[in-house]
N, C-alpha and C positions, 0 to 999 in steps of 0.2 A: 504494500500500500504506500503510494508516494506521499511525501510530506507536502501539504498545501503551501503555496507561496502567496503572500499578500503584499501589495504595494501600499505603503503609507508614507505620505509626505510629512513626517514628523521626526523629531530627534530620535535616533536609535543608539542606545548605549547599554552596556551591561548593568543589570539590576533595575532597569526601568520597567514600569508596567504601563502599557499604552493601550489606548482604546481603538478597536477596529471600527470601521464604518458599518452602518446598519446593514447594508447589502452584503458585506463580507461576513458579518455575524450570521445572517440568515443562511448564507450559502454553506458556511462551516457546519452549522447545526442541523439544517433541514435537508440539505443536498448531500453533503459529505458525511453526515452523521458523526461528527466529531464532538468531543466533550472536554470537560476540565481534565487537565493533565496531558492531553494529546499534543504532539509536536507540531509546530508551524515554523515557517520561515517568513521573515519580514524584510523588505528591501526598499531602498531608494538609491538614486545616483549619488547623493551626497555622502551617505553613511555606509553604503555597501549592503550586504545581506547578513541578517542576524538570525540565529537559531533561538527559538523560544518555545514556551508551552502555554496552552490556554489556561489562564488563571480562573476565569469564570465565563460562562456562556449561558445566556438566557434570552430567548426570542431574538431581538435585534440588538442585543448588547453583548459585547465580547471584550474582555480584557486579556492582554497577552503579556506574560512576563518574559523579558528578554534575558538570554543567558550568555551567549558568546557570539562573536562575529565569525561567520562562516566564509565570507568573501569580502575582501577589501574593495573599496571603491576603485574603479579603473576607468580611464577614458574610453568612450565608445566611438565608432567611426562617424565622422561628420558627412554622412551620406543623405542627400536631400531629394525629395520627390516633389516636383511641381506637376500637377495633373488637372486637366479640365474636369470640372465638377460632373460627376456621373450620377445616374439614377441610384436610388437608395441602396438596393441590394448589392449592386456592383461596387458602390463606394464603400459600403461596410466591409465587404469581402476584401477589397483592396487595402483598406486600413489595417485589417488583421494581418494580411500577408506581408505588407510593408513593415509592420512592426516586427514580425518574426525575422525578416531579412535584415534588421538592424538599422532601419532608417531613423535619422535623428529629427527630421522635420518634414511635415507634409504641408504643401502650399496648394490648396485648391484654387484654380483660376477659372475665370469666365471667358469663354471664347465665342466667336460668332456662331458656332455650331454646337455649343454646349447644350446638353439635354436637361440640365438642372440649373437653377439659379439660386438655390438656397440649400443649406445643409444643417442637419441637427448636430452641432458640434459637441454637445454634451454626450449624446449617444456615441458618436465616433470616438470621443475620448475614453468612454467606458469600454468600448471594444478594444481600443489600443491597450488599456490597462490589463484587461483580461488576457490579451495575447502576450503581453510582457510577463505576466505571472506564469503563463504556461511555458514560454520558450526560454526562461531563465536569464533574460537580460536584466540589467540593473536599472535602466532608465526607461522613461516613456518618451515616445516621439511628441514633439510639439506640433499640434494641429492648428494651423492658422485659419483665420476667417477668410472666406473666399474674397477675391478681388479680381478686377479685370486683368487680363494678361498684360496689356501695356503697363499698367501700374505696377504689377508684380515684377516685371523686368526692369522698370525704371528704379525700383527700390532695392534691387538685388545688390549684394555686396561685392560682386566681381568674381566670385568663385566660378570655375568653368561649369557650363551647363550644356548638356547634350540633348538636342531636340530631335525626337523621332519624326523623320519626314519620309513617310512611305512614298514609293514611286518617284523619289527625287534623285535617285542615283547617288545618294550620299555614301560615304565610306562606312563599312561595317563598324559597329561599336567597338569590338576588340581592337581593330586597327586604329581607330580614333583615340583610344585610351592609352596608346603607347606613350610611356614617359609621364603620364599624369598621376597626380597624388591628391588625396583628399585635402580640403573639402571639394566635393563634386556634386552636381545636380543633374537630374534627369527630368526632361520636360515631355510629357505625353499629352496628346490632344484628345479631342472628343471622338465618339464613334464615327462621325462623318469626316474626321481629319481636320487639320488646320486649312483655312483657305489661303490662297497664294499671298494675299496682302499681309496676313499674319506671319507667314514664313519670311517674307521679305523684310518686314519690320523687325522680327527677331534677329535676322541675320546681320542687321546693322550693329548689334552689340558685339564688341570684340570678344566677350567671354562665351558667346553662343556658337556651338558647332553642330551642324546637321549630321545625323547619323542614320544608318539603316539597321533594322532589326530582323534581317533575314528576308527570304524570298516570298514569304506568305504575309497576307494582310491579317493582322491580329486585332482582336477586340482590345479596347483601351486598357482594361484591367489586366489582360494577358500580357500586353506590351509592357506595362509598367513592371509587372513581376519579372518578366524575362530580362528586361533591361537592368533592373536592380540586382538580379542574380549575377549578371555579367560584371557590373560595377563592384559588387561585394567580392567576387572571385578574383578579379584582376587588379583592383585598386583598394579594396576594403580589408576587412579583418579575416577573410576566409583563408588567406595565405599565412 
């Protein structure tokens, strides 16, 4: 039986007794059937991961007694995803998978062919937290509020961004990545793709490079996961 992991953005130190969130308490007691004395792991990026035990658990109230640090805090890759806002199910799936792949930040953008113009950021953040608890990372990705693509590019800090441009004859992503180091960003368009004016405008930024993701046309969420996997393998922490 695996030990549950809980993300809590509070101070973690030996001897402290901390309060879990109501949803976490409910999950521990009613879904996982844990009780007082059972082991748990608590983590955040600032303090690392800590072993502890449930001191008390009743309905939506749970207190955890911390015992010892099991993993020290460590930097995680500055890998970023900029993606056109997708429909709810696709966006939720993508946030979960991007979290598992180690993405540090998710920047939803609004494009001319976007299929969604608003996102439930609270729900997406909860999905990211659950994925982080499952995949054993120490941090949560920052999920930014959606903004128009031109505004997102204008506010970018200059880190290299690879924009997936299907049918544009761009170099394959592994080739474009040669010699690159983090921080790096991946920009994925909507299901209908970027229009030509958007590609032309993006290409004017010196940090933007057009890339290809193979000979097949991919769904937006598939393209994002495929591209992130390449970035993680060739320039991230997979090596």
